N, C-alpha and C positions, 0 to 999 in steps of 0.2 A: 503494500500499500505506499510506503512514502518515496516511492519514484514517482506518484501522483502527486505529491505537495505542492510542488511547481504548480500545477495546474489550478490551485484554487484562485478563485479570483472576488472571494468576500473578505471582508475586513478579518483578523485574525489578530488576537493577541495572545501571548505565551507569557504566564505568568511565573517565576521561579523563585526560590531562597538560594541566597548566596551562600548560605548555612545546611544547603540538604546534604545529608550525609546517605539519603536511601537512593535516591536517582539524581546522579552528578549533574548539575547544570551544563558544564562545558561538555558531558556527553551528550546530552539530552537537548534540554532549551535552545542554547547556540547553534546544534547542530540542527534542530528543528526551524529556528531562523534562517540557518542558510539554506534551507530548503524552500522557505515560503519569503519570497523577497519582500512581498509586503506586508508581511507580518511586523506586527510592533512587539519587542520584548522588552518586560518588564522584571528586575531584579529587585526583589527587595532584599536590603540591607538586613541582615541579624535574623532573617527567616529560613526556617527549616521545611521540613518535608508537609506537614499538615499545614498547609497557607491559609485554607479557608478556615480554619480552626483557629488558629492563631496570629492571623492576621486580615480577619475578613476587611478592614477596611482599605488595604493595599490590595486587595482581590476586587470589592466593590469599585475603586478607583480606577482600575484597569478596564472593567466591564463598562463604567461610565464612559470613558475614553473611546472604545471601541464602538460604542452604540452611537455615539456622536458621529462617528466617522461613517458607520452603516447609513444613518440617515441622511450624511452631507451626500453620499455615492446616490441613493435613490431620489433625492431631491435633485442632483444634477441630471440624471438620467432621465427623471420626468421633462426635463426642459427641452 
């Protein structure tokens, strides 16, 4: 499936914690960002693996940003 990541045309946000010891950000989030050129990468400093539980504010902020980007794309497409 990863070979198709570059074909994604919708807004994508990747949220990772810089202290994640279960899923290495460098092996996963950064690699995923490279595979999805239009994706936004949000690295939460001091966050580990359970980001939605430990940093819901960071997740909310990232989702809010990507939602705004999706609305802008939809608005421009409607013009």
